[in-house]
N, CA, C, O and the ligand as a Tripos MOL2 file, in Angstrom:
@<TRIPOS>MOLECULE
protein
  305   303    77     0     0
PROTEIN
NO_CHARGES

@<TRIPOS>ATOM
      1 N           0.8620   -1.3220   -0.0950 N.3       1 MET1
      2 CA          0.0800   -0.1760   -0.0330 C.3       1 MET1
      3 C           0.8010    1.4210   -0.0280 C.2       1 MET1
      4 O           1.5210    1.8230    0.8870 O.2       1 MET1
      5 N           0.5080    2.0680   -1.0210 N.am      2 LEU2
      6 CA          1.4050    3.3970   -1.1000 C.3       2 LEU2
      7 C           0.8920    4.2190    0.1350 C.2       2 LEU2
      8 O          -0.1900    4.0940    0.7080 O.2       2 LEU2
      9 N           2.0810    5.2290    0.4610 N.am      3 LYS3
     10 CA          1.8370    6.1120    1.6640 C.3       3 LYS3
     11 C           1.8390    7.5040    1.0350 C.2       3 LYS3
     12 O           2.3200    7.7290   -0.0750 O.2       3 LYS3
     13 N           1.2440    8.4640    1.8540 N.am      4 CYS4
     14 CA          1.0540    9.7420    1.2860 C.3       4 CYS4
     15 C           2.3390   10.3770    0.4580 C.2       4 CYS4
     16 O           2.3570   10.9520   -0.6310 O.2       4 CYS4
     17 N           3.4600   10.0420    1.4270 N.am      5 LYS5
     18 CA          4.6830   10.6160    0.6140 C.3       5 LYS5
     19 C           4.9010   10.0710   -0.8150 C.2       5 LYS5
     20 O           5.3340   10.7740   -1.7280 O.2       5 LYS5
     21 N           4.5600    8.7310   -0.9470 N.am      6 ASP6
     22 CA          4.7270    8.1000   -2.0810 C.3       6 ASP6
     23 C           3.9020    8.8100   -3.3600 C.2       6 ASP6
     24 O           4.3250    8.9290   -4.5100 O.2       6 ASP6
     25 N           2.7390    9.2010   -2.8870 N.am      7 ILE7
     26 CA          1.9530    9.9900   -3.7400 C.3       7 ILE7
     27 C           2.4100   11.1490   -4.2790 C.2       7 ILE7
     28 O           2.4080   11.4590   -5.4700 O.2       7 ILE7
     29 N           2.8910   11.9150   -3.1440 N.am      8 VAL8
     30 CA          3.7580   13.2270   -3.7480 C.3       8 VAL8
     31 C           4.8220   13.0300   -4.6290 C.2       8 VAL8
     32 O           5.0100   13.7900   -5.5790 O.2       8 VAL8
     33 N           5.5520   12.0430   -4.3800 N.am      9 LYS9
     34 CA          6.9110   11.5800   -5.1340 C.3       9 LYS9
     35 C           6.3860   11.2890   -6.4290 C.2       9 LYS9
     36 O           6.9520   11.7410   -7.4250 O.2       9 LYS9
     37 N           5.1700   10.4490   -6.5350 N.am     10 GLN10
     38 CA          4.9540    9.8360   -8.0720 C.3      10 GLN10
     39 C           3.7350   10.5850   -8.8130 C.2      10 GLN10
     40 O           3.1700   10.1290   -9.8070 O.2      10 GLN10
     41 N           3.3690   11.9640   -8.0990 N.am     11 ALA11
     42 CA          2.2210   12.6180   -8.6760 C.3      11 ALA11
     43 C           2.6300   12.9480  -10.1950 C.2      11 ALA11
     44 O           1.8740   12.6640  -11.1240 O.2      11 ALA11
     45 N           3.9490   13.6000  -10.3970 N.am     12 SER12
     46 CA          4.3570   13.7630  -11.8430 C.3      12 SER12
     47 C           4.2350   12.5520  -12.8360 C.2      12 SER12
     48 O           3.6540   12.6410  -13.9180 O.2      12 SER12
     49 N           4.8010   11.4810  -12.3950 N.am     13 ASP13
     50 CA          4.8430   10.2610  -13.1790 C.3      13 ASP13
     51 C           3.4620    9.6920  -13.5000 C.2      13 ASP13
     52 O           3.1990    9.2030  -14.5980 O.2      13 ASP13
     53 N           2.4860    9.7880  -12.3660 N.am     14 TYR14
     54 CA          1.0830    9.5080  -12.5400 C.3      14 TYR14
     55 C           0.5400   10.3350  -13.7880 C.2      14 TYR14
     56 O           0.0290    9.7620  -14.7500 O.2      14 TYR14
     57 N           0.6780   11.6860  -13.7140 N.am     15 ARG15
     58 CA          0.1540   12.5890  -14.3990 C.3      15 ARG15
     59 C           0.5140   12.4960  -15.9550 C.2      15 ARG15
     60 O          -0.3210   12.5920  -16.8550 O.2      15 ARG15
     61 N           1.9690   12.2820  -16.1450 N.am     16 ASP16
     62 CA          2.6390   11.7830  -17.1870 C.3      16 ASP16
     63 C           2.1240   10.4090  -17.8980 C.2      16 ASP16
     64 O           2.2750   10.0900  -19.0770 O.2      16 ASP16
     65 N           1.6480    9.8800  -17.1370 N.am     17 ARG17
     66 CA          1.4030    8.2360  -17.6440 C.3      17 ARG17
     67 C           2.5770    7.8280  -17.7340 C.2      17 ARG17
     68 O           2.8280    7.3680  -18.8480 O.2      17 ARG17
     69 N           3.6660    7.7990  -16.7870 N.am     18 GLU18
     70 CA          5.0230    7.0680  -16.8980 C.3      18 GLU18
     71 C           4.9080    6.0910  -15.7850 C.2      18 GLU18
     72 O           5.8210    6.0230  -14.9620 O.2      18 GLU18
     73 N           3.7580    5.2540  -15.6850 N.am     19 MET19
     74 CA          3.8290    4.1840  -14.7380 C.3      19 MET19
     75 C           3.0210    2.9940  -15.2930 C.2      19 MET19
     76 O           2.1140    3.1700  -16.1070 O.2      19 MET19
     77 N           3.3810    1.7530  -14.8230 N.am     20 SER20
     78 CA          2.5750    0.7040  -15.1260 C.3      20 SER20
     79 C           1.3060    0.7980  -14.8320 C.2      20 SER20
     80 O           0.8540    1.7490  -14.1940 O.2      20 SER20
     81 N           0.4660   -0.3650  -15.3480 N.am     21 PHE21
     82 CA         -0.9600   -0.2750  -14.9590 C.3      21 PHE21
     83 C          -1.1030   -0.5750  -13.5100 C.2      21 PHE21
     84 O          -1.8940    0.1120  -12.8630 O.2      21 PHE21
     85 N          -0.3190   -1.6780  -12.8280 N.am     22 GLY22
     86 CA         -0.2670   -1.8620  -11.3470 C.3      22 GLY22
     87 C           0.0130   -0.7470  -10.6610 C.2      22 GLY22
     88 O          -0.7020   -0.4470   -9.7050 O.2      22 GLY22
     89 N           1.0850    0.0410  -11.0260 N.am     23 GLN23
     90 CA          1.4380    1.3920  -10.1250 C.3      23 GLN23
     91 C           0.3300    2.2570  -10.1090 C.2      23 GLN23
     92 O           0.0410    2.8670   -9.0800 O.2      23 GLN23
     93 N          -0.4230    2.3900  -11.3090 N.am     24 ARG24
     94 CA         -1.4940    3.4040  -11.7090 C.3      24 ARG24
     95 C          -2.4910    3.0570  -10.6790 C.2      24 ARG24
     96 O          -2.9610    3.9640   -9.9910 O.2      24 ARG24
     97 N          -2.8780    1.7770  -10.4970 N.am     25 LEU25
     98 CA         -3.9250    1.2500   -9.8300 C.3      25 LEU25
     99 C          -3.7980    1.3900   -8.3080 C.2      25 LEU25
    100 O          -4.8090    1.5810   -7.6320 O.2      25 LEU25
    101 N          -2.5060    1.2940   -7.7190 N.am     26 GLN26
    102 CA         -1.9240    1.4920   -6.5340 C.3      26 GLN26
    103 C          -2.3630    2.9500   -5.9880 C.2      26 GLN26
    104 O          -3.0310    3.2610   -5.0010 O.2      26 GLN26
    105 N          -1.6650    3.8260   -7.1180 N.am     27 TYR27
    106 CA         -2.0650    5.1800   -6.7730 C.3      27 TYR27
    107 C          -3.4800    5.4640   -6.7740 C.2      27 TYR27
    108 O          -3.8720    6.2240   -5.8890 O.2      27 TYR27
    109 N          -4.2350    5.0530   -7.5050 N.am     28 ARG28
    110 CA         -5.4690    5.4610   -7.4760 C.3      28 ARG28
    111 C          -6.3300    4.8900   -6.4470 C.2      28 ARG28
    112 O          -7.3600    5.4720   -6.1080 O.2      28 ARG28
    113 N          -5.9260    3.6650   -5.8760 N.am     29 MET29
    114 CA         -6.4260    3.0580   -4.7750 C.3      29 MET29
    115 C          -6.2260    4.0980   -3.3290 C.2      29 MET29
    116 O          -7.0290    4.4500   -2.4650 O.2      29 MET29
    117 N          -4.9830    4.3380   -3.5120 N.am     30 HIS30
    118 CA         -4.6890    5.4380   -2.1760 C.3      30 HIS30
    119 C          -5.4710    6.6740   -2.5000 C.2      30 HIS30
    120 O          -5.9800    7.1680   -1.4940 O.2      30 HIS30
    121 N          -5.6880    7.2470   -3.4970 N.am     31 LEU31
    122 CA         -6.5680    8.4650   -3.6220 C.3      31 LEU31
    123 C          -7.8290    8.2120   -3.2640 C.2      31 LEU31
    124 O          -8.5090    9.0650   -2.6930 O.2      31 LEU31
    125 N          -8.3310    6.8670   -3.5970 N.am     32 LEU32
    126 CA         -9.8610    6.5880   -3.0300 C.3      32 LEU32
    127 C         -10.0290    6.6670   -1.5110 C.2      32 LEU32
    128 O         -11.0510    7.1210   -0.9960 O.2      32 LEU32
    129 N          -8.9750    6.2030   -0.8100 N.am     33 ILE33
    130 CA         -8.9050    6.2550    0.6940 C.3      33 ILE33
    131 C          -8.5750    7.4540    1.4040 C.2      33 ILE33
    132 O          -8.9250    7.7010    2.5580 O.2      33 ILE33
    133 N          -7.7380    8.3410    0.5040 N.am     34 CYS34
    134 CA         -6.9650    9.3640    1.4720 C.3      34 CYS34
    135 C          -7.5530   10.5770    1.0180 C.2      34 CYS34
    136 O          -7.4700   10.7870   -0.1920 O.2      34 CYS34
    137 N          -8.2390   11.5840    1.8630 N.am     35 HIS35
    138 CA         -8.8260   12.7700    1.5020 C.3      35 HIS35
    139 C          -7.5530   13.8120    1.1110 C.2      35 HIS35
    140 O          -7.5730   14.5410    0.1190 O.2      35 HIS35
    141 N          -6.6410   13.7540    1.9090 N.am     36 HIS36
    142 CA         -5.4490   14.3510    1.9810 C.3      36 HIS36
    143 C          -4.8690   14.3960    0.5010 C.2      36 HIS36
    144 O          -4.7300   15.4530   -0.1140 O.2      36 HIS36
    145 N          -4.6170   13.4240    0.1020 N.am     37 CYS37
    146 CA         -3.9440   13.0500   -1.3180 C.3      37 CYS37
    147 C          -4.8160   13.4440   -2.4710 C.2      37 CYS37
    148 O          -4.2800   13.7620   -3.5330 O.2      37 CYS37
    149 N          -6.2290   13.4480   -2.3340 N.am     38 ARG38
    150 CA         -7.0970   13.6890   -3.2680 C.3      38 ARG38
    151 C          -7.0010   15.1460   -3.5150 C.2      38 ARG38
    152 O          -6.8970   15.6690   -4.6240 O.2      38 ARG38
    153 N          -7.0540   15.8410   -2.1890 N.am     39 THR39
    154 CA         -6.7940   17.5680   -2.0870 C.3      39 THR39
    155 C          -5.3920   17.6960   -3.0460 C.2      39 THR39
    156 O          -5.2990   18.3180   -4.1050 O.2      39 THR39
    157 N          -4.6130   17.1260   -2.5380 N.am     40 PHE40
    158 CA         -2.9910   17.4060   -3.0390 C.3      40 PHE40
    159 C          -3.2580   17.1680   -4.6540 C.2      40 PHE40
    160 O          -3.0030   18.0890   -5.4300 O.2      40 PHE40
    161 N          -3.6800   16.1420   -5.0500 N.am     41 SER41
    162 CA         -3.7670   15.6900   -6.4080 C.3      41 SER41
    163 C          -4.5410   16.7980   -7.3420 C.2      41 SER41
    164 O          -4.1020   17.1140   -8.4480 O.2      41 SER41
    165 N          -5.5950   17.2880   -6.8490 N.am     42 ARG42
    166 CA         -6.3930   18.2870   -7.4360 C.3      42 ARG42
    167 C          -5.7680   19.6410   -7.6760 C.2      42 ARG42
    168 O          -5.9050   20.2610   -8.7310 O.2      42 ARG42
    169 N          -4.9330   20.1490   -6.4220 N.am     43 GLN43
    170 CA         -4.2740   21.1400   -6.4930 C.3      43 GLN43
    171 C          -3.1170   21.1130   -7.1950 C.2      43 GLN43
    172 O          -2.7390   22.1620   -7.7160 O.2      43 GLN43
    173 N          -2.3890   19.9850   -7.3310 N.am     44 PHE44
    174 CA         -1.2100   19.4530   -8.2510 C.3      44 PHE44
    175 C          -1.7770   19.7960   -9.8980 C.2      44 PHE44
    176 O          -1.2100   20.5530  -10.6850 O.2      44 PHE44
    177 N          -2.9540   19.0730  -10.1400 N.am     45 ASP45
    178 CA         -3.3810   19.1590  -11.5890 C.3      45 ASP45
    179 C          -3.5730   20.7180  -11.7460 C.2      45 ASP45
    180 O          -2.9960   21.3250  -12.6490 O.2      45 ASP45
    181 N          -4.2620   21.2420  -10.9910 N.am     46 ALA46
    182 CA         -4.6500   22.9250  -11.2690 C.3      46 ALA46
    183 C          -3.4110   23.7590  -11.5350 C.2      46 ALA46
    184 O          -3.3570   24.6530  -12.3790 O.2      46 ALA46
    185 N          -2.3370   23.3510  -10.6680 N.am     47 SER47
    186 CA         -1.1170   24.0600  -10.8340 C.3      47 SER47
    187 C          -0.5030   23.9020  -12.0390 C.2      47 SER47
    188 O           0.0710   24.8510  -12.5730 O.2      47 SER47
    189 N          -0.5600   22.6500  -12.6120 N.am     48 ILE48
    190 CA          0.0000   22.3040  -14.0070 C.3      48 ILE48
    191 C          -0.6690   23.0660  -14.9060 C.2      48 ILE48
    192 O          -0.0950   23.8970  -15.6110 O.2      48 ILE48
    193 N          -2.0500   22.8160  -14.9460 N.am     49 ALA49
    194 CA         -2.8410   23.5140  -15.7650 C.3      49 ALA49
    195 C          -2.6350   25.0960  -16.1150 C.2      49 ALA49
    196 O          -2.5400   25.6400  -17.2160 O.2      49 ALA49
    197 N          -2.5920   25.7170  -14.6260 N.am     50 MET50
    198 CA         -2.2860   27.1160  -14.6900 C.3      50 MET50
    199 C          -0.9400   27.3390  -15.4650 C.2      50 MET50
    200 O          -0.8640   28.2440  -16.2960 O.2      50 MET50
    201 N          -0.0210   26.6260  -15.2320 N.am     51 LEU51
    202 CA          1.3650   26.9300  -15.9480 C.3      51 LEU51
    203 C           1.1930   26.6510  -17.3300 C.2      51 LEU51
    204 O           1.7150   27.4620  -18.0940 O.2      51 LEU51
    205 N           0.7080   25.8860  -17.7270 N.am     52 LYS52
    206 CA          0.4460   25.5380  -19.1620 C.3      52 LYS52
    207 C          -0.2370   26.7500  -19.5550 C.2      52 LYS52
    208 O           0.3610   27.3850  -20.4240 O.2      52 LYS52
    209 N          -1.4620   27.3020  -19.1000 N.am     53 ARG53
    210 CA         -2.2400   28.6350  -19.6120 C.3      53 ARG53
    211 C          -1.3430   29.6770  -19.6010 C.2      53 ARG53
    212 O          -1.4360   30.5820  -20.4310 O.2      53 ARG53
    213 N          -0.3710   29.6560  -18.6460 N.am     54 LEU54
    214 CA          0.7310   31.0130  -18.4750 C.3      54 LEU54
    215 C           1.5670   30.7380  -19.7440 C.2      54 LEU54
    216 O           1.7070   31.6910  -20.5110 O.2      54 LEU54
    217 N           2.0060   29.8360  -19.9910 N.am     55 ARG55
    218 CA          3.0370   29.3360  -21.0410 C.3      55 ARG55
    219 C           2.3590   29.7990  -22.3800 C.2      55 ARG55
    220 O           2.9050   30.6100  -23.1280 O.2      55 ARG55
    221 N           1.1630   29.2470  -22.6290 N.am     56 LYS56
    222 CA          0.3960   29.6980  -23.7750 C.3      56 LYS56
    223 C           0.3860   31.1030  -24.0420 C.2      56 LYS56
    224 O           0.6920   31.5400  -25.1510 O.2      56 LYS56
    225 N           0.0340   31.8680  -23.0420 N.am     57 ARG57
    226 CA         -0.1180   33.2640  -23.0780 C.3      57 ARG57
    227 C           1.1140   34.0690  -23.2990 C.2      57 ARG57
    228 O           1.1400   35.1650  -23.8580 O.2      57 ARG57
    229 N           2.1200   33.4320  -22.8160 N.am     58 GLN58
    230 CA          3.4520   34.2360  -22.8580 C.3      58 GLN58
    231 C           4.6000   33.2750  -23.1650 C.2      58 GLN58
    232 O           5.5460   33.0160  -22.4220 O.2      58 GLN58
    233 N           4.3500   32.7830  -24.4090 N.am     59 PRO59
    234 CA          5.1610   31.8160  -24.8950 C.3      59 PRO59
    235 C           6.9890   32.1760  -24.8490 C.2      59 PRO59
    236 O           7.9520   31.4500  -24.6020 O.2      59 PRO59
    237 N           6.8790   33.5550  -25.1910 N.am     60 ASP60
    238 CA          8.3650   33.9560  -25.2680 C.3      60 ASP60
    239 C           8.7420   34.8810  -23.8530 C.2      60 ASP60
    240 O           9.5950   35.7690  -23.8300 O.2      60 ASP60
    241 N           8.0590   34.5350  -22.9100 N.am     61 ALA61
    242 CA          8.2150   35.4930  -21.6780 C.3      61 ALA61
    243 C           9.8170   35.2140  -21.2120 C.2      61 ALA61
    244 O          10.5670   36.1420  -20.9100 O.2      61 ALA61
    245 N          10.1510   34.0620  -21.2030 N.am     62 HIS62
    246 CA         11.6590   33.7930  -20.6860 C.3      62 HIS62
    247 C          12.5600   34.1670  -21.6060 C.2      62 HIS62
    248 O          13.6480   34.6160  -21.2450 O.2      62 HIS62
    249 N          12.2160   34.0260  -22.9860 N.am     63 LYS63
    250 CA         13.1440   34.1190  -24.1330 C.3      63 LYS63
    251 C          13.9260   35.5580  -23.9560 C.2      63 LYS63
    252 O          15.1500   35.5760  -24.0850 O.2      63 LYS63
    253 N          13.3010   36.5980  -23.7000 N.am     64 GLU64
    254 CA         13.7960   37.9710  -23.5940 C.3      64 GLU64
    255 C          15.0720   37.8370  -22.3300 C.2      64 GLU64
    256 O          16.2770   38.0430  -22.4690 O.2      64 GLU64
    257 N          14.4620   37.5010  -21.3260 N.am     65 GLN65
    258 CA         15.5740   37.1750  -20.0090 C.3      65 GLN65
    259 C          16.7120   36.4120  -20.4440 C.2      65 GLN65
    260 O          17.8280   36.7800  -20.0770 O.2      65 GLN65
    261 N          16.5710   35.3060  -21.2440 N.am     66 ILE66
    262 CA         17.6250   34.3490  -21.6540 C.3      66 ILE66
    263 C          18.4280   35.1810  -22.4320 C.2      66 ILE66
    264 O          19.6290   35.0940  -22.1760 O.2      66 ILE66
    265 N          18.0830   36.0240  -23.3770 N.am     67 GLU67
    266 CA         18.8680   36.9460  -24.3630 C.3      67 GLU67
    267 C          19.5230   37.7520  -23.5660 C.2      67 GLU67
    268 O          20.7300   37.8280  -23.7960 O.2      67 GLU67
    269 N          18.9980   38.5490  -22.4660 N.am     68 GLU68
    270 CA         19.7010   39.4550  -21.7240 C.3      68 GLU68
    271 C          20.4830   38.8510  -20.8470 C.2      68 GLU68
    272 O          21.3290   39.6500  -20.4470 O.2      68 GLU68
    273 N          20.5950   37.7530  -20.3400 N.am     69 ILE69
    274 CA         21.6470   36.9740  -19.7690 C.3      69 ILE69
    275 C          22.8160   36.6230  -20.6340 C.2      69 ILE69
    276 O          23.9860   36.7350  -20.2670 O.2      69 ILE69
    277 N          22.3480   36.1070  -22.0380 N.am     70 LYS70
    278 CA         23.4780   35.8870  -22.9020 C.3      70 LYS70
    279 C          24.4200   37.1920  -23.2190 C.2      70 LYS70
    280 O          25.6420   37.1170  -23.3460 O.2      70 LYS70
    281 N          23.7260   38.2880  -23.3160 N.am     71 ARG71
    282 CA         24.2430   39.5090  -23.5370 C.3      71 ARG71
    283 C          25.2390   39.9130  -22.6480 C.2      71 ARG71
    284 O          26.3440   40.3250  -23.0010 O.2      71 ARG71
    285 N          24.7850   39.7780  -21.2880 N.am     72 LYS72
    286 CA         25.7160   40.1230  -20.1020 C.3      72 LYS72
    287 C          26.7700   39.2250  -20.1920 C.2      72 LYS72
    288 O          27.8920   39.7310  -20.2350 O.2      72 LYS72
    289 N          26.6710   37.8310  -20.2380 N.am     73 LEU73
    290 CA         27.6680   36.9540  -20.3290 C.3      73 LEU73
    291 C          28.7890   37.2090  -21.2720 C.2      73 LEU73
    292 O          29.9580   37.1030  -20.9010 O.2      73 LEU73
    293 N          28.4260   37.5750  -22.5960 N.am     74 ASP74
    294 CA         29.0450   38.0200  -23.6410 C.3      74 ASP74
    295 C          30.0360   39.2120  -23.2070 C.2      74 ASP74
    296 O          31.2030   39.2860  -23.5910 O.2      74 ASP74
    297 N          29.5010   39.9930  -22.4810 N.am     75 ARG75
    298 CA         30.3480   41.2170  -22.2690 C.3      75 ARG75
    299 C          31.5520   41.1500  -20.9090 C.2      75 ARG75
    300 O          32.3000   42.0430  -20.5120 O.2      75 ARG75
    301 N          31.3770   39.6610  -20.3870 N.am     76 LEU76
    302 CA         32.6100   39.6120  -19.4760 C.3      76 LEU76
    303 C          33.6200   39.0130  -20.1980 C.2      76 LEU76
    304 O          34.7290   38.8510  -19.6890 O.2      76 LEU76
    305 ZN         -2.5080   10.0190    1.2840 Zn       77 ZN77
@<TRIPOS>BOND
     1     1     2 1
     2     2     3 1
     3     3     4 2
     4     3     5 am
     5     5     6 1
     6     6     7 1
     7     7     8 2
     8     7     9 am
     9     9    10 1
    10    10    11 1
    11    11    12 2
    12    11    13 am
    13    13    14 1
    14    14    15 1
    15    15    16 2
    16    15    17 am
    17    17    18 1
    18    18    19 1
    19    19    20 2
    20    19    21 am
    21    21    22 1
    22    22    23 1
    23    23    24 2
    24    23    25 am
    25    25    26 1
    26    26    27 1
    27    27    28 2
    28    27    29 am
    29    29    30 1
    30    30    31 1
    31    31    32 2
    32    31    33 am
    33    33    34 1
    34    34    35 1
    35    35    36 2
    36    35    37 am
    37    37    38 1
    38    38    39 1
    39    39    40 2
    40    39    41 am
    41    41    42 1
    42    42    43 1
    43    43    44 2
    44    43    45 am
    45    45    46 1
    46    46    47 1
    47    47    48 2
    48    47    49 am
    49    49    50 1
    50    50    51 1
    51    51    52 2
    52    51    53 am
    53    53    54 1
    54    54    55 1
    55    55    56 2
    56    55    57 am
    57    57    58 1
    58    58    59 1
    59    59    60 2
    60    59    61 am
    61    61    62 1
    62    62    63 1
    63    63    64 2
    64    63    65 am
    65    65    66 1
    66    66    67 1
    67    67    68 2
    68    67    69 am
    69    69    70 1
    70    70    71 1
    71    71    72 2
    72    71    73 am
    73    73    74 1
    74    74    75 1
    75    75    76 2
    76    75    77 am
    77    77    78 1
    78    78    79 1
    79    79    80 2
    80    79    81 am
    81    81    82 1
    82    82    83 1
    83    83    84 2
    84    83    85 am
    85    85    86 1
    86    86    87 1
    87    87    88 2
    88    87    89 am
    89    89    90 1
    90    90    91 1
    91    91    92 2
    92    91    93 am
    93    93    94 1
    94    94    95 1
    95    95    96 2
    96    95    97 am
    97    97    98 1
    98    98    99 1
    99    99   100 2
   100    99   101 am
   101   101   102 1
   102   102   103 1
   103   103   104 2
   104   103   105 am
   105   105   106 1
   106   106   107 1
   107   107   108 2
   108   107   109 am
   109   109   110 1
   110   110   111 1
   111   111   112 2
   112   111   113 am
   113   113   114 1
   114   114   115 1
   115   115   116 2
   116   115   117 am
   117   117   118 1
   118   118   119 1
   119   119   120 2
   120   119   121 am
   121   121   122 1
   122   122   123 1
   123   123   124 2
   124   123   125 am
   125   125   126 1
   126   126   127 1
   127   127   128 2
   128   127   129 am
   129   129   130 1
   130   130   131 1
   131   131   132 2
   132   131   133 am
   133   133   134 1
   134   134   135 1
   135   135   136 2
   136   135   137 am
   137   137   138 1
   138   138   139 1
   139   139   140 2
   140   139   141 am
   141   141   142 1
   142   142   143 1
   143   143   144 2
   144   143   145 am
   145   145   146 1
   146   146   147 1
   147   147   148 2
   148   147   149 am
   149   149   150 1
   150   150   151 1
   151   151   152 2
   152   151   153 am
   153   153   154 1
   154   154   155 1
   155   155   156 2
   156   155   157 am
   157   157   158 1
   158   158   159 1
   159   159   160 2
   160   159   161 am
   161   161   162 1
   162   162   163 1
   163   163   164 2
   164   163   165 am
   165   165   166 1
   166   166   167 1
   167   167   168 2
   168   167   169 am
   169   169   170 1
   170   170   171 1
   171   171   172 2
   172   171   173 am
   173   173   174 1
   174   174   175 1
   175   175   176 2
   176   175   177 am
   177   177   178 1
   178   178   179 1
   179   179   180 2
   180   179   181 am
   181   181   182 1
   182   182   183 1
   183   183   184 2
   184   183   185 am
   185   185   186 1
   186   186   187 1
   187   187   188 2
   188   187   189 am
   189   189   190 1
   190   190   191 1
   191   191   192 2
   192   191   193 am
   193   193   194 1
   194   194   195 1
   195   195   196 2
   196   195   197 am
   197   197   198 1
   198   198   199 1
   199   199   200 2
   200   199   201 am
   201   201   202 1
   202   202   203 1
   203   203   204 2
   204   203   205 am
   205   205   206 1
   206   206   207 1
   207   207   208 2
   208   207   209 am
   209   209   210 1
   210   210   211 1
   211   211   212 2
   212   211   213 am
   213   213   214 1
   214   214   215 1
   215   215   216 2
   216   215   217 am
   217   217   218 1
   218   218   219 1
   219   219   220 2
   220   219   221 am
   221   221   222 1
   222   222   223 1
   223   223   224 2
   224   223   225 am
   225   225   226 1
   226   226   227 1
   227   227   228 2
   228   227   229 am
   229   229   230 1
   230   230   231 1
   231   231   232 2
   232   231   233 am
   233   233   234 1
   234   234   235 1
   235   235   236 2
   236   235   237 am
   237   237   238 1
   238   238   239 1
   239   239   240 2
   240   239   241 am
   241   241   242 1
   242   242   243 1
   243   243   244 2
   244   243   245 am
   245   245   246 1
   246   246   247 1
   247   247   248 2
   248   247   249 am
   249   249   250 1
   250   250   251 1
   251   251   252 2
   252   251   253 am
   253   253   254 1
   254   254   255 1
   255   255   256 2
   256   255   257 am
   257   257   258 1
   258   258   259 1
   259   259   260 2
   260   259   261 am
   261   261   262 1
   262   262   263 1
   263   263   264 2
   264   263   265 am
   265   265   266 1
   266   266   267 1
   267   267   268 2
   268   267   269 am
   269   269   270 1
   270   270   271 1
   271   271   272 2
   272   271   273 am
   273   273   274 1
   274   274   275 1
   275   275   276 2
   276   275   277 am
   277   277   278 1
   278   278   279 1
   279   279   280 2
   280   279   281 am
   281   281   282 1
   282   282   283 1
   283   283   284 2
   284   283   285 am
   285   285   286 1
   286   286   287 1
   287   287   288 2
   288   287   289 am
   289   289   290 1
   290   290   291 1
   291   291   292 2
   292   291   293 am
   293   293   294 1
   294   294   295 1
   295   295   296 2
   296   295   297 am
   297   297   298 1
   298   298   299 1
   299   299   300 2
   300   299   301 am
   301   301   302 1
   302   302   303 1
   303   303   304 2
@<TRIPOS>SUBSTRUCTURE
     1 MET1         2 RESIDUE 1 A MET
     2 LEU2         6 RESIDUE 1 A LEU
     3 LYS3        10 RESIDUE 1 A LYS
     4 CYS4        14 RESIDUE 1 A CYS
     5 LYS5        18 RESIDUE 1 A LYS
     6 ASP6        22 RESIDUE 1 A ASP
     7 ILE7        26 RESIDUE 1 A ILE
     8 VAL8        30 RESIDUE 1 A VAL
     9 LYS9        34 RESIDUE 1 A LYS
    10 GLN10       38 RESIDUE 1 A GLN
    11 ALA11       42 RESIDUE 1 A ALA
    12 SER12       46 RESIDUE 1 A SER
    13 ASP13       50 RESIDUE 1 A ASP
    14 TYR14       54 RESIDUE 1 A TYR
    15 ARG15       58 RESIDUE 1 A ARG
    16 ASP16       62 RESIDUE 1 A ASP
    17 ARG17       66 RESIDUE 1 A ARG
    18 GLU18       70 RESIDUE 1 A GLU
    19 MET19       74 RESIDUE 1 A MET
    20 SER20       78 RESIDUE 1 A SER
    21 PHE21       82 RESIDUE 1 A PHE
    22 GLY22       86 RESIDUE 1 A GLY
    23 GLN23       90 RESIDUE 1 A GLN
    24 ARG24       94 RESIDUE 1 A ARG
    25 LEU25       98 RESIDUE 1 A LEU
    26 GLN26      102 RESIDUE 1 A GLN
    27 TYR27      106 RESIDUE 1 A TYR
    28 ARG28      110 RESIDUE 1 A ARG
    29 MET29      114 RESIDUE 1 A MET
    30 HIS30      118 RESIDUE 1 A HIS
    31 LEU31      122 RESIDUE 1 A LEU
    32 LEU32      126 RESIDUE 1 A LEU
    33 ILE33      130 RESIDUE 1 A ILE
    34 CYS34      134 RESIDUE 1 A CYS
    35 HIS35      138 RESIDUE 1 A HIS
    36 HIS36      142 RESIDUE 1 A HIS
    37 CYS37      146 RESIDUE 1 A CYS
    38 ARG38      150 RESIDUE 1 A ARG
    39 THR39      154 RESIDUE 1 A THR
    40 PHE40      158 RESIDUE 1 A PHE
    41 SER41      162 RESIDUE 1 A SER
    42 ARG42      166 RESIDUE 1 A ARG
    43 GLN43      170 RESIDUE 1 A GLN
    44 PHE44      174 RESIDUE 1 A PHE
    45 ASP45      178 RESIDUE 1 A ASP
    46 ALA46      182 RESIDUE 1 A ALA
    47 SER47      186 RESIDUE 1 A SER
    48 ILE48      190 RESIDUE 1 A ILE
    49 ALA49      194 RESIDUE 1 A ALA
    50 MET50      198 RESIDUE 1 A MET
    51 LEU51      202 RESIDUE 1 A LEU
    52 LYS52      206 RESIDUE 1 A LYS
    53 ARG53      210 RESIDUE 1 A ARG
    54 LEU54      214 RESIDUE 1 A LEU
    55 ARG55      218 RESIDUE 1 A ARG
    56 LYS56      222 RESIDUE 1 A LYS
    57 ARG57      226 RESIDUE 1 A ARG
    58 GLN58      230 RESIDUE 1 A GLN
    59 PRO59      234 RESIDUE 1 A PRO
    60 ASP60      238 RESIDUE 1 A ASP
    61 ALA61      242 RESIDUE 1 A ALA
    62 HIS62      246 RESIDUE 1 A HIS
    63 LYS63      250 RESIDUE 1 A LYS
    64 GLU64      254 RESIDUE 1 A GLU
    65 GLN65      258 RESIDUE 1 A GLN
    66 ILE66      262 RESIDUE 1 A ILE
    67 GLU67      266 RESIDUE 1 A GLU
    68 GLU68      270 RESIDUE 1 A GLU
    69 ILE69      274 RESIDUE 1 A ILE
    70 LYS70      278 RESIDUE 1 A LYS
    71 ARG71      282 RESIDUE 1 A ARG
    72 LYS72      286 RESIDUE 1 A LYS
    73 LEU73      290 RESIDUE 1 A LEU
    74 ASP74      294 RESIDUE 1 A ASP
    75 ARG75      298 RESIDUE 1 A ARG
    76 LEU76      302 RESIDUE 1 A LEU
    77 ZN77       305 GROUP 0 **** ****
């Protein structure tokens, strides 16, 4: 039986479907019995969705910062 700390560690793999069927089943079983991990899972999914929306809105947001850092490094 998975523990809460396992759910936190495996959340990304679960979301990205990088688990076997058996592992996914164990993960889901824990969510069924654990209110805290269900809440964590919902918040985790919401955070990922928000980051994706932000990336869509500002796909080049970090591009300028990266270019600025490159320019500064070139000056050294
Ligand atoms: Zn739990």
